C-alpha positions as CSV (number, residue, x, y, z in Angstrom):
1,M,-89.1,-77.7,-281.7
2,A,-88.4,-79.1,-278.5
3,Q,-88.8,-82.9,-277.7
4,I,-91.6,-84.0,-275.2
5,E,-91.6,-86.9,-273.0
6,T,-94.2,-89.2,-274.3
7,T,-96.8,-90.0,-272.0
8,P,-99.3,-92.8,-272.9
9,A,-103.0,-91.6,-272.9
10,L,-106.5,-92.9,-274.5
11,A,-108.6,-89.8,-273.9
12,T,-108.3,-86.2,-273.0
13,N,-110.4,-83.5,-270.9
14,V,-108.8,-80.4,-272.4
15,F,-111.9,-79.7,-274.7
16,E,-114.4,-79.7,-271.5
17,P,-114.0,-76.9,-268.9
18,G,-111.3,-77.8,-266.2
19,S,-112.0,-78.2,-262.5
20,L,-111.0,-74.7,-261.1
21,G,-113.1,-71.6,-260.9
22,F,-112.0,-68.7,-262.9
23,Q,-112.2,-64.8,-262.4
24,C,-111.8,-61.8,-264.7
25,K,-110.3,-58.6,-264.4
26,S,-109.7,-55.6,-266.4
27,V,-106.6,-53.5,-265.5
28,K,-106.5,-49.9,-266.8
29,S,-103.5,-48.2,-267.6
30,S,-102.6,-45.1,-266.2
31,C,-99.5,-42.7,-265.4
32,D,-98.6,-44.3,-262.4
33,S,-95.7,-46.4,-262.6
34,S,-97.2,-49.4,-261.2
35,S,-100.0,-49.7,-263.9
36,P,-99.2,-51.5,-267.2
37,P,-98.3,-49.9,-270.1
38,K,-101.7,-50.9,-271.9
39,P,-104.9,-51.9,-270.5
40,L,-105.2,-55.5,-269.5
41,F,-107.9,-58.0,-269.5
42,I,-106.7,-61.0,-267.0
43,V,-108.2,-64.3,-266.4
44,T,-107.1,-66.4,-263.6
45,P,-108.1,-69.4,-261.6
46,T,-109.8,-68.9,-258.3
47,V,-108.2,-71.6,-256.5
48,E,-104.9,-70.7,-254.4
49,G,-101.3,-71.4,-256.3
50,T,-99.1,-70.6,-258.7
51,Y,-99.7,-71.1,-262.4
52,P,-98.0,-70.4,-265.9
53,V,-98.8,-67.5,-268.1
54,L,-100.1,-67.1,-271.3
55,L,-99.6,-63.8,-272.7
56,F,-102.3,-63.3,-275.7
57,L,-102.3,-60.7,-278.2
58,P,-105.7,-60.1,-279.9
59,G,-106.6,-59.7,-283.6
60,T,-107.3,-56.7,-285.7
61,Q,-109.9,-54.5,-284.3
62,V,-110.8,-57.2,-281.8
63,R,-111.3,-56.2,-277.9
64,N,-109.5,-58.5,-275.7
65,T,-112.4,-59.3,-273.5
66,S,-114.2,-60.7,-277.0
67,Y,-112.1,-63.9,-276.1
68,S,-113.3,-64.2,-272.5
69,R,-115.0,-67.3,-272.8
70,M,-112.0,-69.1,-274.8
71,F,-109.9,-67.4,-271.8
72,Q,-112.2,-69.0,-269.2
73,L,-111.7,-72.5,-270.2
74,I,-108.0,-72.1,-270.3
75,A,-107.9,-70.8,-267.0
76,S,-110.1,-73.6,-265.6
77,H,-107.4,-76.1,-266.6
78,G,-104.9,-73.8,-264.6
79,F,-103.3,-71.2,-266.5
80,I,-103.2,-67.3,-266.0
81,V,-104.2,-65.5,-269.0
82,V,-102.8,-62.1,-269.8
83,A,-104.5,-60.0,-272.8
84,P,-103.2,-56.4,-273.7
85,Q,-105.1,-54.1,-275.6
86,L,-102.3,-52.9,-277.9
87,Y,-104.3,-50.3,-279.8
88,S,-107.6,-48.9,-280.5
89,C,-107.4,-47.8,-284.4
90,A,-106.2,-50.4,-287.0
91,L,-104.1,-47.7,-288.5
92,V,-101.5,-47.8,-285.8
93,P,-98.2,-49.4,-287.4
94,E,-97.4,-52.9,-286.4
95,T,-93.9,-52.2,-285.3
96,E,-95.9,-49.9,-282.8
97,E,-98.2,-53.0,-281.7
98,I,-95.0,-55.2,-281.2
99,N,-93.1,-52.7,-278.9
100,S,-96.2,-52.1,-276.9
101,A,-96.3,-56.0,-276.3
102,A,-92.8,-55.9,-275.4
103,A,-93.3,-53.4,-272.7
104,V,-96.1,-55.4,-271.3
105,T,-93.7,-58.3,-271.1
106,N,-91.1,-56.4,-269.4
107,W,-94.1,-55.1,-266.9
108,L,-94.8,-58.4,-265.9
109,P,-92.3,-59.3,-263.3
110,T,-93.2,-56.3,-261.2
111,G,-96.6,-55.5,-262.4
112,L,-98.4,-58.5,-262.8
113,P,-98.2,-60.0,-259.3
114,S,-100.1,-56.9,-257.7
115,A,-102.7,-57.0,-260.4
116,L,-103.3,-60.8,-259.3
117,P,-105.4,-61.6,-256.1
118,P,-103.4,-62.3,-253.0
119,T,-103.8,-65.9,-253.4
120,I,-102.7,-66.1,-257.1
121,H,-99.1,-66.1,-258.0
122,P,-97.6,-66.0,-261.6
123,N,-94.9,-68.5,-263.1
124,L,-93.1,-66.3,-265.3
125,Q,-90.5,-68.9,-265.8
126,L,-93.5,-70.8,-267.7
127,L,-94.8,-67.9,-269.9
128,A,-96.1,-68.9,-273.3
129,L,-96.9,-66.2,-276.1
130,S,-100.0,-66.0,-278.3
131,G,-101.7,-64.0,-280.7
132,H,-104.5,-64.0,-283.1
133,S,-104.6,-62.8,-286.7
134,R,-102.5,-59.4,-286.8
135,G,-101.5,-60.4,-283.3
136,G,-100.3,-63.9,-284.2
137,K,-97.8,-62.0,-286.3
138,S,-96.8,-59.9,-283.8
139,A,-96.2,-62.7,-281.2
140,F,-94.0,-64.1,-284.1
141,A,-92.1,-61.1,-284.2
142,L,-91.6,-60.7,-280.6
143,A,-90.3,-64.1,-280.3
144,L,-88.0,-63.6,-283.2
145,G,-86.7,-60.5,-281.2
146,R,-88.1,-57.7,-283.2
147,S,-89.4,-55.3,-280.7
148,S,-87.3,-52.1,-279.3
149,P,-86.9,-52.5,-276.2
150,A,-86.1,-56.2,-276.2
151,T,-88.0,-58.4,-274.0
152,S,-86.6,-59.0,-270.5
153,L,-88.5,-62.5,-270.2
154,P,-87.8,-65.5,-272.3
155,F,-90.8,-67.2,-273.7
156,S,-91.4,-70.9,-273.3
157,A,-93.8,-71.4,-276.0
158,L,-95.4,-69.9,-279.0
159,I,-99.0,-70.1,-280.2
160,A,-100.3,-68.5,-283.2
161,L,-103.8,-68.2,-284.2
162,D,-104.7,-67.4,-287.7
163,P,-101.8,-65.3,-288.1
164,V,-101.4,-62.8,-291.0
165,A,-98.8,-60.8,-292.5
166,G,-100.6,-58.5,-294.9
167,F,-103.7,-57.0,-296.3
168,C,-105.1,-58.2,-299.9
169,C,-101.8,-58.6,-301.6
170,F,-99.8,-56.2,-299.7
171,R,-97.4,-57.5,-296.9
172,I,-97.2,-55.0,-293.9
173,P,-94.1,-54.3,-292.3
174,P,-92.1,-55.8,-290.5
175,H,-91.8,-58.2,-292.9
176,I,-91.3,-61.5,-290.9
177,L,-92.2,-64.4,-293.5
178,T,-89.2,-65.4,-295.8
179,Y,-91.1,-68.1,-297.7
180,V,-88.3,-70.5,-296.8
181,P,-89.4,-73.9,-295.1
182,R,-88.2,-73.7,-291.5
183,S,-86.4,-70.3,-291.7
184,F,-87.6,-68.7,-288.3
185,D,-84.6,-68.9,-286.1
186,L,-86.7,-69.9,-282.9
187,T,-85.7,-72.5,-280.3
188,I,-89.0,-72.8,-278.6
189,P,-92.1,-74.9,-279.2
190,V,-94.4,-73.3,-281.9
191,A,-97.9,-74.1,-282.6
192,V,-99.7,-72.7,-285.7
193,I,-103.5,-73.0,-285.9
194,G,-105.5,-71.9,-288.8
195,T,-109.6,-71.6,-288.6
196,G,-110.1,-71.9,-292.3
197,L,-112.1,-68.6,-292.1
198,G,-109.1,-66.3,-292.5
199,P,-109.2,-66.4,-296.8
200,E,-113.0,-66.0,-296.7
201,R,-114.2,-62.2,-298.0
202,K,-116.9,-60.8,-295.4
203,L,-120.1,-59.9,-296.9
204,G,-119.1,-60.9,-300.3
205,I,-117.2,-57.4,-300.7
206,L,-114.9,-56.9,-297.9
207,P,-111.3,-58.3,-298.3
208,A,-110.2,-61.3,-296.5
209,C,-108.6,-60.9,-292.9
210,A,-106.0,-63.4,-293.7
211,P,-105.4,-64.1,-297.4
212,N,-103.9,-66.9,-299.1
213,G,-99.9,-66.6,-299.1
214,M,-99.8,-64.6,-296.2
215,N,-101.9,-66.8,-293.5
216,H,-101.5,-69.3,-291.3
217,D,-100.1,-71.6,-294.0
218,E,-97.0,-69.8,-294.7
219,F,-96.3,-69.2,-290.8
220,F,-96.6,-72.9,-290.5
221,T,-94.3,-73.6,-293.3
222,D,-91.8,-70.9,-292.2
223,G,-91.8,-71.9,-288.7
224,D,-89.6,-74.1,-286.9
225,G,-117.8,-71.0,-289.7
226,K,-121.3,-71.2,-289.4
227,G,-123.8,-72.4,-286.6
228,G,-122.9,-72.3,-283.0
229,K,-119.4,-71.4,-281.9
230,D,-119.1,-73.3,-278.3
231,G,-117.4,-76.2,-280.0
232,F,-115.2,-73.9,-281.8
233,R,-114.1,-72.0,-278.5
234,A,-113.8,-75.3,-276.7
235,C,-111.7,-76.7,-279.6
236,L,-109.2,-73.7,-279.6
237,A,-109.0,-73.6,-275.7
238,G,-108.1,-77.5,-275.7
239,V,-105.4,-77.2,-278.3
240,F,-104.1,-74.1,-276.1
241,V,-104.0,-76.0,-273.0
242,A,-102.8,-79.3,-274.3
243,F,-99.8,-77.7,-275.9
244,M,-99.2,-75.6,-272.8
245,R,-99.2,-78.8,-270.7
246,A,-96.8,-80.6,-273.0
247,F,-94.1,-78.0,-273.3
248,L,-94.7,-75.9,-270.2
249,E,-95.4,-78.6,-267.7
250,R,-94.0,-81.5,-269.5
251,E,-97.3,-83.4,-269.5
252,S,-97.7,-84.7,-273.1
253,G,-100.4,-87.1,-272.8
254,D,-103.1,-84.6,-273.9
255,L,-101.4,-83.5,-276.7
256,R,-100.5,-86.9,-278.2
257,V,-104.2,-88.0,-277.9
258,I,-104.9,-84.9,-280.1
259,V,-102.2,-85.6,-282.6
260,D,-102.9,-89.7,-282.8
261,N,-106.5,-89.2,-282.9
262,P,-107.7,-85.7,-284.0
263,G,-111.5,-87.1,-283.8
264,V,-111.5,-86.4,-280.0
265,A,-112.0,-82.7,-280.8
266,P,-115.3,-81.3,-281.1
267,V,-114.8,-79.7,-284.4
268,T,-112.8,-81.4,-287.3
269,L,-109.1,-80.6,-287.2
270,D,-107.7,-81.4,-290.8
271,P,-104.7,-81.3,-291.4
272,V,-102.9,-82.0,-288.2
273,I,-99.0,-81.8,-288.6
274,F,-96.6,-82.4,-285.8
275,V,-92.9,-81.9,-286.5
276,E,-90.6,-82.8,-283.6
277,K,-87.2,-82.1,-283.5
């Protein structure tokens, strides 16, 4: 992981809505050369400016618009969020999903500016990659260079939300996990977030979405709910914002507050492990 400059801070506002308005837009895919390779859901600030970009890969059978409230919180703090819908059927091989994510990444330099409002500009030199569940594993694979075609843009940070490498007791190719601590050859900062819900069986009979041995615990080791969900979304968005501020914008105060005092988050963060190199 990259070093960050330590900025003393006693509090953070990342778990609250930011000062910027936001707007949402869906972009369809078509045969037109200027259209994206896959349909996109984009959330941007409304204030004129140039903003870092977060590319987010949705989880298994989850619509990209399902994350809209979390994306809106992130955008309100000054980030552009781009979420492609990479497949409509879970039977699509994950290698195909990874390759589609690479194609979307390669489209960004020429296609994204025209898909945004004229006063909103993407800073693709500050590009973060993220994903949830199966999309979290795909994000790791993309960052590790496992796509064809290769990505033409470098990623500045990687955030995986409940990444999962298999189903029940079966690993799904491509096999990313090595089960060797610190074995991923990544030179960018990495955050792995586990919600604690992945190993739970659904309705008592359906298998866990992120079973033990193939979930966020293993990705973190290898890597260099009930009630209302508003606090949960705010917590996730806040961690995303704090991490991107630290490693894209070199403003580490918010992340340092969370690491030193996890109790500032609206839901329990336990454990919080921060590895600096």
